[in-house]
DOTORMAR-612869 format. One line per 4 residues: number of its first residue (from 0); their letters; for each residue x, y, z of N, C-alpha, C, O. Coordinates in Angstrom, 1 decimal. Example, Ala and Ser with C-alpha at 12.3 -4.5 7.8 and 13.67 -1.06 7.14 Angstrom:
% residues 2
0> as> 13.2,-5.7,7.8,12.3,-4.5,7.8,13.2,-3.3,7.8,14.2,-3.3,8.5  12.8,-2.2,7.1,13.7,-1.1,7.1,12.9,0.0,7.9,13.4,1.1,8.0 .
This chain:
% residues 76
0> rtll> 34.4,22.1,60.8,33.3,22.1,59.9,32.3,20.9,60.2,31.1,21.0,60.0  32.9,19.9,60.6,32.0,18.7,60.9,31.1,18.9,62.1,29.9,18.6,62.0  31.5,19.6,63.1,30.7,19.9,64.3,29.6,20.9,63.8,28.5,20.8,64.2  29.9,21.9,63.0,28.9,22.8,62.6,27.9,22.1,61.6,26.7,22.5,61.7 .
4> aner> 28.3,21.2,60.8,27.3,20.5,60.0,26.4,19.6,60.9,25.2,19.4,60.6  26.9,19.0,61.9,26.1,18.3,62.9,25.1,19.2,63.6,23.9,18.8,63.7  25.5,20.3,63.9,24.7,21.4,64.6,23.6,21.8,63.6,22.4,22.0,63.9  24.0,22.0,62.4,23.0,22.5,61.3,21.9,21.4,61.1,20.8,21.8,60.9 .
8> tlma> 22.4,20.2,61.1,21.4,19.1,61.0,20.4,19.0,62.1,19.2,18.8,62.0  20.9,19.3,63.3,20.1,19.3,64.5,19.0,20.4,64.4,17.9,20.2,64.6  19.5,21.5,63.9,18.6,22.7,63.7,17.5,22.4,62.7,16.4,22.9,62.9  17.8,21.7,61.7,16.8,21.2,60.7,15.8,20.3,61.3,14.6,20.4,61.0 .
12> yvrl> 16.2,19.4,62.2,15.3,18.5,62.9,14.4,19.4,63.9,13.2,19.2,64.0  15.0,20.3,64.5,14.2,21.1,65.5,13.2,22.0,64.7,12.0,22.0,65.1  13.6,22.6,63.5,12.7,23.3,62.7,11.5,22.4,62.2,10.3,22.9,62.2  11.8,21.2,61.8,10.8,20.3,61.4,9.8,20.0,62.5,8.6,20.0,62.3 .
16> aitm> 10.4,19.7,63.7,9.6,19.3,64.9,8.6,20.5,65.2,7.4,20.3,65.4  9.2,21.7,65.3,8.4,22.9,65.7,7.2,23.0,64.6,6.1,23.2,65.0  7.6,23.0,63.4,6.6,23.2,62.3,5.5,22.1,62.3,4.4,22.5,62.1  5.9,20.9,62.6,4.8,19.8,62.6,3.9,20.0,63.8,2.7,19.9,63.7 .
20> viag> 4.5,20.3,64.9,3.6,20.5,66.1,2.7,21.8,65.9,1.5,21.7,66.2  3.2,22.8,65.4,2.4,24.1,65.2,1.4,23.8,64.1,0.2,24.2,64.2  1.7,23.1,63.0,0.8,22.8,62.0,-0.3,21.9,62.5,-1.5,22.1,62.2  0.0,20.9,63.3,-0.9,19.9,63.9,-2.0,20.7,64.7,-3.2,20.6,64.6 .
24> vsii> -1.4,21.6,65.6,-2.4,22.3,66.5,-3.3,23.3,65.7,-4.4,23.4,66.0  -2.7,23.9,64.7,-3.5,24.8,63.8,-4.6,24.0,63.1,-5.7,24.5,63.0  -4.2,22.9,62.6,-5.2,22.1,61.8,-6.3,21.6,62.7,-7.4,21.6,62.3  -5.9,21.1,64.0,-6.9,20.7,64.9,-7.9,21.9,65.2,-9.1,21.7,65.2 .
28> hfam> -7.3,23.1,65.4,-8.1,24.2,65.8,-9.1,24.6,64.7,-10.3,25.0,65.0  -8.7,24.6,63.4,-9.4,25.1,62.4,-10.1,24.1,61.5,-10.7,24.5,60.5  -10.0,22.8,61.9,-10.5,21.7,61.1,-12.1,21.8,61.0,-12.7,22.0,62.1  -12.6,21.6,59.8,-14.1,21.6,59.7,-14.6,20.1,59.5,-15.7,19.8,59.6 .
32> ekwf> -13.6,19.3,59.1,-14.1,17.9,58.8,-13.2,17.0,59.7,-12.1,17.3,60.0  -13.8,15.8,60.0,-13.1,14.9,60.9,-11.8,14.4,60.4,-10.8,14.2,61.1  -11.8,14.0,59.1,-10.5,13.5,58.5,-9.4,14.4,58.5,-8.2,14.1,58.8  -9.7,15.8,58.3,-8.7,16.8,58.4,-8.2,17.0,59.9,-7.0,17.2,60.1 .
36> etig> -9.1,16.8,60.8,-8.7,16.9,62.2,-7.8,15.7,62.6,-6.8,15.9,63.4  -8.1,14.6,62.1,-7.3,13.4,62.3,-5.8,13.7,61.8,-4.8,13.2,62.4  -5.7,14.3,60.7,-4.4,14.7,60.2,-3.6,15.6,61.2,-2.4,15.4,61.4  -4.4,16.5,61.8,-3.8,17.4,62.8,-3.3,16.6,64.0,-2.3,16.9,64.5 .
40> flcv> -4.1,15.6,64.4,-3.7,14.8,65.6,-2.5,13.9,65.3,-1.7,13.5,66.2  -2.3,13.6,64.0,-1.1,12.8,63.6,0.1,13.7,63.5,1.2,13.2,63.8  0.0,14.9,63.1,1.1,15.8,63.0,1.9,16.1,64.4,3.1,16.2,64.4  1.1,16.2,65.4,1.7,16.5,66.7,2.7,15.5,67.2,3.9,15.8,67.4 .
44> pvgi> 2.3,14.2,67.3,3.3,13.2,67.7,4.4,13.0,66.7,5.6,12.7,67.1  4.2,13.2,65.4,5.2,13.0,64.4,6.3,14.1,64.7,7.5,13.9,64.6  5.8,15.3,65.0,6.7,16.4,65.3,7.6,16.2,66.5,8.8,16.5,66.5  6.9,15.7,67.5,7.6,15.4,68.7,8.6,14.3,68.6,9.7,14.3,69.1 .
48> aagf> 8.2,13.3,67.8,9.2,12.2,67.5,10.3,12.6,66.6,11.5,12.2,66.9  10.1,13.5,65.7,11.2,14.1,64.9,12.2,14.8,65.8,13.4,14.7,65.6  11.7,15.6,66.7,12.5,16.3,67.6,13.5,15.4,68.5,14.7,15.6,68.6  12.9,14.4,69.0,13.6,13.4,69.8,14.6,12.6,68.9,15.8,12.3,69.3 .
52> fgwr> 14.2,12.2,67.7,15.1,11.5,66.8,16.3,12.4,66.4,17.4,12.0,66.3  16.0,13.7,66.2,17.1,14.6,65.8,18.0,14.9,66.9,19.3,14.9,66.7  17.5,15.0,68.1,18.4,15.1,69.3,19.3,13.9,69.5,20.5,14.0,69.7  18.7,12.7,69.4,19.4,11.5,69.7,20.5,11.3,68.5,21.6,10.9,68.8 .
56> ryqr> 20.2,11.6,67.3,21.1,11.5,66.2,22.3,12.5,66.4,23.4,12.2,66.2  21.9,13.7,66.9,23.0,14.8,67.2,23.9,14.3,68.2,25.1,14.4,68.0  23.4,13.7,69.3,24.3,13.2,70.4,25.1,12.1,70.0,26.3,12.0,70.4  24.6,11.2,69.2,25.4,10.0,68.7,26.5,10.5,67.7,27.6,10.1,67.9 .
60> mdle> 26.2,11.4,66.8,27.2,11.9,65.9,28.2,12.7,66.6,29.4,12.6,66.3  27.8,13.5,67.6,28.8,14.3,68.4,29.8,13.4,69.1,31.0,13.7,69.1  29.3,12.3,69.7,30.2,11.4,70.3,31.2,10.8,69.4,32.4,10.8,69.7  30.7,10.3,68.3,31.6,9.8,67.2,32.6,10.8,66.7,33.8,10.4,66.6 .
64> irei> 32.2,12.0,66.5,33.2,13.0,66.0,34.2,13.3,67.0,35.4,13.3,66.7  33.9,13.4,68.3,34.8,13.6,69.4,35.8,12.4,69.6,36.9,12.6,69.9  35.3,11.2,69.4,36.1,10.0,69.5,37.2,10.0,68.4,38.3,9.8,68.7  36.7,10.3,67.2,37.6,10.3,66.1,38.7,11.4,66.3,39.9,11.2,66.0 .
68> rnrs> 38.3,12.6,66.8,39.3,13.7,67.0,40.3,13.3,68.1,41.5,13.6,68.0  39.8,12.6,69.1,40.7,12.2,70.2,41.7,11.2,69.7,42.9,11.2,70.1  41.3,10.3,68.9,42.1,9.2,68.4,43.2,9.9,67.4,44.4,9.5,67.5  42.8,10.9,66.7,43.8,11.5,65.7,44.7,12.4,66.5,45.9,12.6,66.0 .
72> rkrk> 44.3,12.9,67.6,45.3,13.7,68.4,46.3,12.8,69.1,47.5,13.2,69.2  45.9,11.7,69.6,46.8,10.7,70.2,47.9,10.2,69.3,49.0,10.0,69.7  47.6,10.2,68.0,48.5,9.7,67.0,49.6,10.6,66.7,50.7,10.2,66.3  49.4,11.9,66.9,50.3,13.0,66.6,51.3,13.1,67.5,52.2,13.9,67.4 .
């Protein structure tokens, strides 16, 4: 269950990243005012950063989960 929860969290980060990038590009394309276009330009790097953060968090948690499982198997 723990591995699945970790994967589910990764998918949430990926969903967020894709949504932010698409929203940013759409806002930039359809913006009529400069401040609205600025928001679009901010959404794109935030989406990319969220994707990298989610991937890094997934890898770190996966490593910890596997270490805990290996330790518990050695005890048995």
